[in-house]
Every structure is written in C-alpha cells, then in structure tokens.
C-alpha positions as CSV (number, residue, x, y, z in Angstrom):
1,X,31.2,-11.8,28.8
2,X,27.9,-12.1,26.2
3,X,27.8,-14.2,23.4
4,X,26.9,-13.3,19.9
5,X,25.3,-15.6,17.6
6,X,25.0,-14.9,13.6
7,X,25.7,-16.9,10.1
8,X,25.9,-20.4,11.8
9,X,28.7,-18.9,14.1
10,X,28.3,-18.2,17.7
11,X,31.0,-16.7,19.4
12,X,31.6,-14.3,22.9
13,X,33.5,-11.1,23.5
14,X,34.2,-9.1,26.6
15,X,33.6,-5.7,25.0
16,X,31.4,-4.1,22.5
17,X,31.3,-5.2,19.1
18,X,30.6,-3.3,15.7
19,X,28.0,-5.3,13.7
20,X,29.9,-4.6,10.3
21,X,32.6,-6.1,12.0
22,X,30.9,-9.6,12.4
23,X,30.9,-10.3,9.1
24,X,33.4,-10.2,6.0
25,X,31.5,-8.1,3.0
26,X,33.9,-6.4,0.8
27,X,30.8,-6.5,-1.9
28,X,28.6,-4.6,0.8
29,X,26.3,-7.6,0.3
30,X,24.3,-6.4,3.6
31,X,22.5,-3.2,4.8
32,X,20.8,-3.7,7.6
33,X,21.1,-5.7,11.1
34,X,18.2,-7.8,12.5
35,X,19.4,-8.0,16.4
36,X,16.8,-9.8,18.5
37,X,14.5,-9.0,15.6
38,X,15.2,-5.1,16.3
39,X,16.8,-3.4,13.3
40,X,20.2,-1.7,13.7
41,X,22.5,0.3,11.6
42,X,25.8,-1.8,10.6
43,X,27.9,0.7,12.3
44,X,25.5,0.5,15.7
45,X,27.8,-1.7,18.4
46,X,25.9,-4.6,20.3
47,X,26.9,-5.7,24.1
48,X,24.7,-8.3,25.4
49,X,23.7,-11.3,24.1
50,X,22.0,-11.3,21.2
51,X,21.1,-13.8,17.8
52,X,21.9,-11.4,14.3
53,X,20.5,-11.6,11.0
54,X,22.3,-9.9,8.0
55,X,19.7,-8.3,5.7
56,X,20.4,-8.1,2.1
57,X,18.0,-6.4,-0.5
58,X,15.8,-8.7,-0.1
59,X,14.5,-7.5,2.8
60,X,12.0,-4.9,2.8
61,X,13.6,-2.6,5.9
62,X,17.1,-3.4,4.4
63,X,15.4,-1.7,0.9
64,X,13.9,1.3,2.5
65,X,18.0,2.0,4.4
66,X,19.3,1.4,1.4
67,X,16.8,4.4,-0.7
68,X,17.2,6.5,2.0
69,X,21.2,6.1,1.5
70,X,20.9,6.8,-1.8
71,X,18.6,9.9,-1.4
72,X,21.3,10.9,1.0
73,X,23.7,10.5,-1.4
74,X,22.1,12.4,-4.3
75,X,21.2,15.3,-2.4
76,X,24.8,15.6,-1.4
77,X,25.7,15.4,-5.0
78,X,23.7,17.5,-5.5
79,X,25.2,20.1,-3.2
80,X,28.5,19.7,-4.3
81,X,27.6,20.3,-8.2
82,X,25.5,22.8,-8.0
83,X,25.7,24.8,-4.9
84,X,22.0,27.5,-5.9
85,X,19.9,24.5,-7.1
86,X,17.2,23.6,-4.6
87,X,14.8,20.3,-5.3
88,X,12.5,18.0,-4.2
89,X,11.6,14.1,-4.3
90,X,8.5,12.5,-4.9
91,X,7.1,9.0,-3.8
92,X,6.9,7.4,-6.8
93,X,6.3,7.4,-10.4
94,X,7.8,4.0,-12.2
95,X,8.5,2.1,-8.5
96,X,11.2,5.5,-8.4
97,X,11.9,8.2,-6.9
98,X,11.3,11.6,-9.2
99,X,13.3,14.3,-8.6
100,X,12.4,18.1,-9.6
101,X,14.5,20.9,-9.5
102,X,12.4,24.0,-7.5
103,X,15.6,26.2,-8.5
104,X,17.8,24.7,-11.1
105,X,20.7,24.5,-12.8
106,X,21.0,27.8,-15.1
107,X,20.9,26.7,-18.4
108,X,21.5,22.9,-18.3
109,X,19.8,20.2,-19.7
110,X,18.6,17.6,-17.9
111,X,21.0,15.2,-20.1
112,X,23.8,17.5,-19.0
113,X,22.5,17.4,-15.3
114,X,22.2,13.8,-14.7
115,X,26.0,13.6,-16.2
116,X,27.4,15.7,-13.4
117,X,25.4,13.9,-11.1
118,X,26.4,10.7,-11.7
119,X,29.8,11.8,-12.0
120,X,30.2,13.0,-8.7
121,X,28.3,10.2,-7.3
122,X,30.7,7.8,-8.8
123,X,33.3,9.8,-7.1
124,X,31.6,9.6,-3.7
125,X,30.8,5.8,-4.0
126,X,34.6,4.9,-5.1
127,X,36.1,7.3,-2.3
128,X,33.8,5.0,0.2
129,X,33.3,8.0,3.1
130,X,31.9,7.0,6.2
131,X,28.3,8.0,7.4
132,X,28.0,9.1,10.9
133,X,25.3,9.5,13.0
134,X,25.0,12.4,15.2
135,X,22.7,13.6,18.3
136,X,22.4,17.4,18.3
137,X,20.2,19.7,20.1
138,X,17.7,21.2,17.7
139,X,19.4,24.7,18.1
140,X,22.9,22.8,17.2
141,X,21.1,20.9,14.3
142,X,19.3,24.0,12.6
143,X,23.0,25.8,13.2
144,X,23.9,23.0,10.7
145,X,21.9,23.8,7.6
146,X,22.0,26.5,5.3
147,X,18.6,29.0,6.3
148,X,18.6,29.9,2.4
149,X,18.7,26.2,0.9
150,X,17.0,23.8,4.1
151,X,14.6,26.9,4.9
152,X,12.2,23.7,5.0
153,X,14.3,21.3,6.9
154,X,14.5,23.9,9.8
155,X,11.1,24.4,9.9
156,X,10.4,20.8,10.2
157,X,13.1,20.7,13.1
158,X,11.4,23.1,14.5
159,X,7.7,21.0,14.5
160,X,9.4,18.3,16.6
161,X,7.9,17.9,20.1
162,X,11.4,15.8,21.1
163,X,14.5,17.7,22.2
164,X,16.9,15.7,20.4
165,X,17.9,15.4,16.4
166,X,19.6,12.5,14.6
167,X,21.3,14.1,11.5
168,X,23.8,12.3,9.5
169,X,27.3,13.6,8.6
170,X,29.1,12.5,5.1
171,X,32.6,14.5,4.8
172,X,31.4,17.5,6.2
173,X,27.4,16.9,4.4
174,X,24.7,17.1,6.9
175,X,21.0,15.9,6.6
176,X,18.5,13.8,7.9
177,X,16.1,11.0,5.7
178,X,14.2,10.2,8.8
179,X,15.3,6.4,8.5
180,X,18.2,4.1,9.0
181,X,21.3,4.6,7.0
182,X,24.0,2.8,5.2
183,X,27.6,2.9,7.4
184,X,29.1,4.7,3.6
185,X,28.6,5.5,0.7
186,X,31.1,2.6,-0.9
187,X,27.9,1.0,-0.1
188,X,25.1,2.5,-2.9
189,X,26.5,0.9,-5.7
190,X,23.5,-0.1,-7.8
191,X,21.2,2.7,-8.8
192,X,20.1,4.5,-12.2
193,X,19.3,8.5,-13.2
194,X,16.7,9.2,-16.0
195,X,15.5,12.0,-17.6
196,X,11.9,11.8,-17.2
197,X,10.8,16.3,-17.9
198,X,10.9,18.1,-16.2
199,X,13.1,16.7,-13.8
200,X,14.2,12.4,-13.2
201,X,13.8,9.8,-11.7
202,X,16.8,7.7,-9.1
203,X,16.3,4.8,-10.5
204,X,16.6,1.9,-7.1
205,X,16.9,-1.8,-5.8
206,X,13.1,-3.2,-4.8
207,X,13.1,-6.0,-2.6
208,X,10.1,-7.2,-4.4
209,X,12.2,-7.9,-7.2
210,X,15.0,-9.7,-5.2
211,X,17.4,-6.8,-4.8
212,X,17.6,-5.9,-9.0
213,X,16.2,-2.4,-10.1
214,X,12.9,-2.7,-12.2
215,X,12.9,-2.2,-15.9
216,X,11.7,0.9,-16.9
217,X,7.9,1.2,-17.8
218,X,6.3,4.8,-17.9
219,X,3.1,5.4,-16.3
220,X,1.9,8.6,-17.1
221,X,-1.3,7.3,-16.2
222,X,0.0,7.6,-12.5
223,X,2.3,10.8,-13.4
224,X,-0.6,12.8,-14.2
225,X,-2.5,11.9,-10.9
226,X,0.6,12.9,-9.0
227,X,0.6,16.3,-10.7
228,X,-2.7,17.0,-9.9
229,X,-2.6,15.9,-6.1
230,X,0.2,18.1,-6.1
231,X,-2.0,21.1,-7.6
232,X,-5.0,20.1,-4.9
233,X,-2.6,20.1,-1.8
234,X,-1.5,23.7,-3.1
235,X,-4.8,25.1,-3.7
236,X,-5.8,24.2,-0.1
237,X,-2.4,25.0,1.7
238,X,-1.9,21.4,2.2
239,X,1.1,20.9,1.1
240,X,3.7,20.5,4.0
241,X,3.2,19.3,7.9
242,X,2.9,23.5,8.8
243,X,0.5,24.0,6.8
244,X,-1.7,21.6,7.5
245,X,-0.9,22.3,11.2
246,X,-1.9,26.0,10.8
247,X,-5.0,24.8,9.3
248,X,-6.0,21.7,11.7
249,X,-6.7,24.4,14.6
250,X,-9.6,27.1,14.7
251,X,-11.9,28.2,11.1
252,X,-9.0,26.5,9.2
253,X,-10.3,23.9,9.8
254,X,-13.9,23.7,8.6
255,X,-12.2,25.0,5.7
256,X,-9.8,22.3,4.7
257,X,-12.2,19.5,5.7
258,X,-14.8,21.3,3.4
259,X,-12.5,21.8,0.5
260,X,-11.1,18.4,0.7
261,X,-14.1,16.7,0.7
262,X,-15.7,19.0,-1.9
263,X,-13.2,17.5,-4.3
264,X,-14.1,14.1,-3.9
265,X,-17.5,14.9,-4.9
266,X,-16.7,16.4,-7.6
267,X,-14.5,14.0,-8.8
268,X,-17.4,11.6,-8.4
269,X,-19.8,13.9,-10.2
270,X,-16.9,14.2,-12.9
271,X,-17.0,10.4,-13.4
272,X,-20.7,10.2,-13.2
273,X,-20.9,12.8,-16.1
274,X,-18.3,10.9,-17.9
275,X,-20.8,7.8,-17.9
276,X,-23.8,9.3,-18.8
277,X,-22.1,11.2,-22.4
278,X,-21.5,7.3,-23.1
279,X,-24.2,5.5,-23.2
280,X,-21.7,2.5,-25.1
281,X,-20.7,1.6,-21.2
282,X,-22.0,-1.0,-19.7
283,X,-19.7,-1.9,-16.9
284,X,-17.6,0.0,-14.8
285,X,-14.6,-1.9,-13.1
286,X,-13.3,-1.1,-9.8
287,X,-10.3,-1.8,-8.3
288,X,-7.1,0.1,-6.0
289,X,-4.7,-1.4,-3.1
290,X,-6.0,-2.0,0.1
291,X,-7.2,0.6,2.4
292,X,-7.6,3.2,-0.8
293,X,-11.7,3.3,0.2
294,X,-13.0,1.2,-2.2
295,X,-15.9,0.3,-0.5
296,X,-17.1,4.1,0.2
297,X,-15.9,5.0,-3.3
298,X,-18.2,2.6,-4.5
299,X,-21.1,3.1,-2.1
300,X,-21.0,7.0,-3.2
301,X,-20.3,6.6,-6.8
302,X,-24.0,4.4,-7.0
303,X,-25.7,7.2,-5.1
304,X,-24.3,9.6,-7.4
305,X,-25.3,7.6,-10.8
306,X,-28.8,7.0,-8.8
307,X,-28.9,11.1,-8.1
308,X,-28.2,11.2,-12.2
309,X,-30.7,8.9,-13.1
310,X,-28.4,6.3,-13.8
311,X,-28.3,3.1,-11.6
312,X,-25.9,0.3,-11.7
313,X,-25.9,-2.9,-9.9
314,X,-22.9,-4.1,-7.7
315,X,-21.8,-7.3,-7.8
316,X,-18.8,-9.0,-6.0
317,X,-16.2,-10.9,-7.4
318,X,-16.2,-12.6,-4.5
319,X,-19.2,-14.3,-5.7
320,X,-17.5,-16.0,-8.0
321,X,-14.5,-18.1,-6.4
322,X,-14.4,-21.9,-7.4
323,X,-15.4,-24.3,-4.3
324,X,-12.3,-24.8,-2.5
325,X,-11.3,-28.1,-3.7
326,X,-11.2,-26.7,-7.2
327,X,-9.1,-23.3,-6.1
328,X,-5.5,-22.5,-7.1
329,X,-2.7,-24.2,-4.9
330,X,1.1,-22.3,-4.0
331,X,3.1,-24.3,-2.4
332,X,0.4,-26.3,-1.0
333,X,-1.5,-23.6,0.1
334,X,-5.1,-22.4,-1.3
335,X,-3.9,-18.7,-2.7
336,X,-7.2,-17.1,-2.5
337,X,-5.3,-13.9,-4.3
338,X,-5.2,-15.7,-7.3
339,X,-6.7,-15.1,-10.8
340,X,-7.4,-18.5,-10.9
341,X,-9.3,-18.5,-7.7
342,X,-12.2,-17.0,-9.6
343,X,-14.3,-19.0,-11.6
344,X,-13.6,-16.7,-14.9
345,X,-15.4,-18.8,-17.8
346,X,-19.1,-18.4,-15.1
347,X,-18.1,-14.8,-14.6
348,X,-17.6,-13.8,-18.1
349,X,-20.5,-15.7,-19.3
350,X,-22.7,-14.1,-16.9
351,X,-21.4,-10.6,-17.4
352,X,-22.1,-11.4,-21.3
353,X,-25.8,-12.3,-20.3
354,X,-26.3,-9.3,-18.1
355,X,-25.4,-7.1,-20.5
356,X,-27.6,-9.2,-23.2
357,X,-31.1,-8.1,-21.4
358,X,-30.7,-11.8,-20.1
359,X,-31.3,-13.7,-16.6
360,X,-28.6,-14.9,-14.9
361,X,-28.2,-16.9,-11.5
362,X,-25.7,-15.0,-9.3
363,X,-23.7,-17.3,-7.1
364,X,-23.2,-17.5,-3.5
365,X,-20.0,-17.7,-1.9
366,X,-19.8,-18.7,1.9
367,X,-16.2,-18.2,3.1
368,X,-16.6,-20.4,6.2
369,X,-17.6,-23.3,4.1
370,X,-15.3,-22.8,1.2
371,X,-18.0,-23.3,-1.5
372,X,-20.7,-22.5,-3.2
373,X,-24.3,-22.0,-1.3
374,X,-27.1,-21.4,-3.9
375,X,-27.7,-17.9,-5.8
376,X,-29.9,-15.6,-6.7
377,X,-31.9,-14.6,-10.3
378,X,-30.7,-11.3,-11.2
379,X,-31.6,-9.4,-14.7
380,X,-30.6,-5.7,-15.5
381,X,-32.6,-3.0,-16.8
382,X,-32.5,-1.3,-19.9
383,X,-29.9,1.1,-19.0
384,X,-28.9,-0.1,-15.8
385,X,-24.6,-0.7,-15.6
386,X,-23.2,-3.7,-13.9
387,X,-20.7,-2.1,-11.5
388,X,-17.9,-4.8,-10.1
389,X,-15.3,-4.1,-7.4
390,X,-12.2,-6.3,-6.5
391,X,-8.7,-6.5,-6.7
392,X,-8.6,-8.3,-10.1
393,X,-11.1,-5.5,-11.4
394,X,-9.2,-4.0,-14.0
395,X,-6.7,-8.1,-14.9
396,X,-7.6,-8.7,-18.4
397,X,-8.0,-12.3,-18.0
398,X,-11.2,-10.8,-16.1
399,X,-13.6,-10.1,-18.7
400,X,-11.4,-10.5,-22.1
401,X,-14.4,-11.5,-23.8
402,X,-16.3,-8.0,-23.8
403,X,-15.6,-5.3,-25.7
404,X,-13.5,-3.0,-24.2
405,X,-15.8,0.1,-25.3
406,X,-18.4,-1.4,-22.9
407,X,-16.1,-1.6,-20.0
408,X,-14.8,1.4,-17.7
409,X,-11.9,0.9,-15.5
410,X,-11.4,2.9,-12.8
411,X,-8.2,2.8,-10.2
412,X,-8.2,4.5,-6.9
413,X,-5.5,4.6,-4.2
414,X,-4.8,7.7,-1.6
415,X,-1.8,9.6,-3.2
416,X,-1.4,12.2,-0.5
417,X,1.7,14.6,-2.0
418,X,2.8,15.4,1.7
419,X,6.5,16.0,2.7
420,X,8.1,17.2,6.2
421,X,10.9,18.5,4.2
422,X,11.6,18.5,0.5
423,X,13.9,16.1,0.9
424,X,11.5,13.8,2.7
425,X,8.4,13.6,1.4
426,X,5.9,11.0,3.2
427,X,5.8,8.0,1.6
428,X,2.3,6.7,-0.1
429,X,2.2,2.8,1.2
430,X,2.3,4.4,5.3
431,X,-0.3,6.8,4.7
432,X,-2.2,3.4,3.4
433,X,-0.7,0.9,6.5
434,X,-2.1,3.6,9.0
435,X,-5.3,3.5,7.5
436,X,-5.3,-0.4,7.7
437,X,-4.0,-0.5,11.0
438,X,-6.9,2.4,12.1
439,X,-9.6,0.4,10.7
440,X,-8.5,-3.0,11.6
441,X,-8.2,-2.4,15.4
442,X,-11.7,-0.3,15.8
443,X,-13.7,-2.9,13.3
444,X,-12.7,-6.1,13.3
445,X,-10.8,-6.3,16.3
446,X,-7.2,-7.1,15.6
447,X,-4.1,-5.9,16.7
448,X,-1.7,-3.9,15.2
449,X,0.9,-7.0,15.3
450,X,-2.0,-8.9,13.5
451,X,-2.4,-6.3,10.8
452,X,1.2,-5.8,10.3
453,X,2.7,-9.9,10.3
454,X,0.1,-9.5,7.2
455,X,1.4,-6.5,5.6
456,X,3.7,-7.9,3.5
457,X,1.8,-10.2,2.1
458,X,-0.6,-8.2,1.2
459,X,1.9,-5.5,-0.3
460,X,2.6,-9.0,-2.4
461,X,-0.6,-9.5,-3.9
462,X,-0.6,-5.9,-4.7
463,X,2.3,-6.0,-7.4
464,X,1.1,-9.0,-8.8
465,X,-2.3,-8.6,-9.2
466,X,-3.3,-4.7,-8.6
467,X,-0.7,-2.4,-9.9
468,X,0.2,-4.0,-13.3
469,X,-2.5,-2.9,-14.8
470,X,-3.2,0.6,-13.6
471,X,-2.3,2.4,-16.8
472,X,-4.9,0.6,-18.1
473,X,-7.4,2.7,-16.1
474,X,-10.2,5.1,-17.5
475,X,-9.6,7.0,-14.6
476,X,-8.1,7.3,-11.9
477,X,-9.5,8.6,-8.6
478,X,-7.6,9.9,-5.6
479,X,-9.5,8.9,-2.2
480,X,-6.5,11.1,-0.1
481,X,-7.5,13.4,2.3
482,X,-5.2,16.4,3.1
483,X,-6.1,16.8,7.2
484,X,-6.5,12.9,7.2
485,X,-3.0,12.7,9.1
486,X,-4.3,14.5,11.8
487,X,-7.1,12.1,12.7
488,X,-5.1,8.9,12.0
489,X,-3.1,10.0,14.7
490,X,-5.9,10.9,17.1
491,X,-7.0,7.1,16.9
492,X,-4.2,4.9,16.2
493,X,-1.1,6.6,18.2
494,X,-2.3,5.5,21.3
495,X,-2.4,1.7,19.7
496,X,1.3,2.0,18.0
497,X,3.1,3.7,21.2
498,X,2.9,0.4,23.9
499,X,5.1,-1.6,21.1
500,X,8.4,-2.4,22.6
501,X,11.4,-2.2,20.9
502,X,11.7,-6.6,21.0
503,X,9.2,-6.7,19.1
504,X,9.5,-7.5,15.4
505,X,7.5,-5.1,13.8
506,X,8.9,-1.9,15.9
507,X,11.0,-0.7,13.4
508,X,7.6,-0.2,11.0
509,X,6.4,1.3,14.0
510,X,9.2,3.8,14.9
511,X,8.7,4.9,11.4
512,X,5.0,5.7,11.6
513,X,5.7,7.1,14.7
514,X,8.0,9.5,13.8
515,X,5.5,11.5,11.0
516,X,2.8,10.8,13.2
517,X,5.1,13.1,15.7
518,X,4.8,16.0,13.9
519,X,1.0,16.6,13.6
520,X,-1.9,18.1,15.7
521,X,-3.8,15.8,16.2
522,X,-8.0,16.4,14.3
523,X,-11.0,15.1,16.5
524,X,-12.6,12.3,14.2
525,X,-16.1,14.1,15.0
526,X,-15.3,16.5,12.6
527,X,-15.1,13.7,9.5
528,X,-18.3,14.0,7.9
529,X,-20.8,11.1,7.8
530,X,-19.8,10.0,4.0
531,X,-16.4,10.3,3.8
532,X,-14.2,7.8,2.8
533,X,-12.1,8.3,6.1
534,X,-15.6,6.9,7.6
535,X,-14.3,3.7,5.9
536,X,-11.7,3.2,8.9
537,X,-12.5,4.9,11.5
538,X,-16.6,4.0,11.6
539,X,-19.4,5.6,12.9
C-alpha cells in the first residue's frame, strides 16, 4: 500500500499507477510530472509514496519535453512524407528550431514541402498514436535505424559509453531526442511551420511566454552569426562529437586549439580595424548573456586597441546604480537587473561630457552598503574611446541622448554549432550553463545547487533585458571554442555526478551529463592563458 498526493487529492493504492491515469486531462494540458521533485514521463508508473505535480507549458522542463517530442513528430512526418530526404535541426533562430535539408524533396518548393508536412503532422496528431520508451542494447538500437539515412545517429550510438540505449517508438518509427517525451502524438497540437530560406522554422510554445508561441521576429544578424559558426565548425573539423574526439588526442589537439583561438584573435583584430576606420566612434558598448565571456573579451579588446595605438577607458555600469533606497521595487523586492535601477540621467550626462572633452566625477558604488561611496575624476584624451560593458549596454534607454553614429554596439555569446546527430543539436543555453557551473565552483565557491537555483532568474533577465536588442548590434562576436566541451567535462563532471535523483535539479544535471559523456576529456593545461575559456576554468 502506498499513498499519492496530487492536485489537492490524496489516495492510497495497492498496485503501480500510471501517472496520466491520475488526472482527467482530455485537452492535454500537462506534459510532464514531478514526482517527489524528480521528473517523470506521464506514461511512467509510480509504486511508492509520493507528492506529484503535473507540469504544463509554463514549466521549463515540460517545455523541453514538448520541444523534443515535437521535433520527434516532425522527423516522423518527414520520413513518412519524403522517404529519401535527410535534414538537420539547429538551435535556434527567432526562438524556434531551424530545419535545413541535407538532401531535400526533389523539385519541390519550401511552400509545397511545408504544406505536405503540415498535413502529415496533423494526421499523426489526430490519430493520437502512443509514443513508447524502449531500452535496447547498442546492437538492437542500431538495427532499428536505416544505415543510409541515419549514419550520424548510428555513429552517435557507437560513441556511448553505456551498454544500453533508450529509444522511442511510435507506430513503427524509431528515434531518440535525448529528452523526456509526451505519451502520444495527440499532445503536440501547438506548433507552426514557417518558410525561412533556405530551410524552414519549427515554431513552438515557450515557458517564458506562459506556453504561447512567440510572434515571429526575423533575426538576420543572429542568423548570419549561426551561418558563420557552421562555416568555422566545418573548417576545423568540429561539427560532430566524433570529429572533436578524434582531434582531441595526439597532434590534432594542438591544431584544434590553435585554430579556434586564432579565430577569436582574428575577430578581435577585425573589430579594432573597424573602429580605426570610423573616427566618429566614441563609445563601444558590449553586452551578452551570462557566461558569454564578456570580461575576457573586453580585456582583450582593450589590449588589441592598444596594440593598434588606440586606447579606451573602461567604465563599469555597476557604478551607476542608484542608492538602495532609490532602486526599483518589483513585488516588494529590489530588482538590480531592471534598467531603471541605474541612474540613467547621470550616466547619459557623464557620457556626453566625456565625449565633449570635459572632466566627470566617475561614481563608485558599494554593493555591500547599497550606495555610492565617493567618485574619481575622469577625462578622456582627444582620441580616446569609452568602453562600457553590462546587460543593458545595448538598451536604447541607456544612451538615448547620444548620436547613433558615435556608438559601436557589440553582442557577444557562445554559439557552438555542435550536434550528437542531425536531429540532436547541442542546446546553446546548456553550454553557457556548463561554463557558469565551472566558474562558480572554481572562483566563487558556489555549489552546483546554488548555481542551478539561480539560473532560471538569470534566464528571465536575459529574455527581458538582453535578447530584445540583439538585432541592434553592429557586430556579433561568437565566443564559443570548438574544443571547450572536452575541457568543461574535465572540470565539471565530478561535481555533477554526485547529484542524486531526489535532488530537484537532477533533471537538468542529468541532461548535461548525457551530453558530456560523449566527449573525451581535455586537460585544462592545454588552454592558452588569454583564452576566453580561462574566465571560467581559472588560472
């Protein structure tokens, strides 16, 4: 006998109970369950005392489950509609998954393809076909896949250190998206397909929008960055895990590291040459999401400017915080990420004065005291630039009084175009989270639990204060390093492995470990001292 508690109900059972049988959910509002704070698929059973929360699309993990399941459905529809076509998923353009054909349907336009796929997907959804999880040996899993169409997936399976493979079957279709899945195709009713040359977008619900599909917003700057990231990944033989592993041993490692670091140095040189050509630039604004490498990038940018006989004064936005008593309150709490937490009026006045050759009193802000504690005189030399870095650096509210032509806006973020197989690209957010976990443990004494607890708040701030202004950037800097997954594995795996299944963050940790286990570790001693990666691993 065991007792289950859910949705204000409590009931005892003698036999194992399937989770989805506990709720009356004909409209399919729930997609995952938290059983004693551990995530379960809805078709799994429970046979012990438990408190259960059923998760809808306002929850991150439920949304990840929906996303993976929808990609599975699209792949299934693609195979049934165009048997010879092969394609690749990418994260992420316009908050969507970008799909591009490797071998496409002959002589058909994208419009015709989307019409065919929509029809097939809707048929599969209406049939409400069950999706079943299977545990197979590597040999059995490989036998389920067509070697001509799924050579990439077979290659990924052979790299697994585990003996077993979890796959999902639906009406004779087999695939694995490295995630939890919904119980049946009928759950996947909310999506859009949109032509986006040369491929198309799979638009889906997002938890930050409370389960709604975001309105489409073209992101040509971001798209170009992803295209360039793909180009460099192919150039350095770092497009797949297998290729990276092969280059992570012997003489290939030195070449991989040198080539990747050279890309960063050349990109910095290009930015400085751009600044040198535009004499009117007086202020350089740098922003990017958490763990992008902004600090190291900014330091190296200043050094590169100096090498070209240019100079800039670095000013931290942190010193322009309002005193604690004057800061913005959100639900009764001070929100230091809000743009109004900064003294915008003084910041704008100071920047104008500096550019006009005047002396300002640069404020000092003490976070412990929550107030300013004096100031330092600052005056620019005639040709000197101002460099500011922070989450609001591209926000038009920050410097709305300045002329646009005087400002160079730089967005920095790691965009590692890496995949386990064509249907399973590595989530870009996961790379930043790994970086932050390593940094917080190495330099801030933070536990894995502390960092993971804070991460959702960090992500909300990024969506509110950083991502809306990506397309305003003049330059986008990709801070990813093709070899960094091996280094991060060497640094973080031992910290993640002890996290137990009962831990509320286990699902996130487990997802990270699933990716890390495919990589050969790389000794951090190989990382150059001025590498952006040093910002996270230290030394």
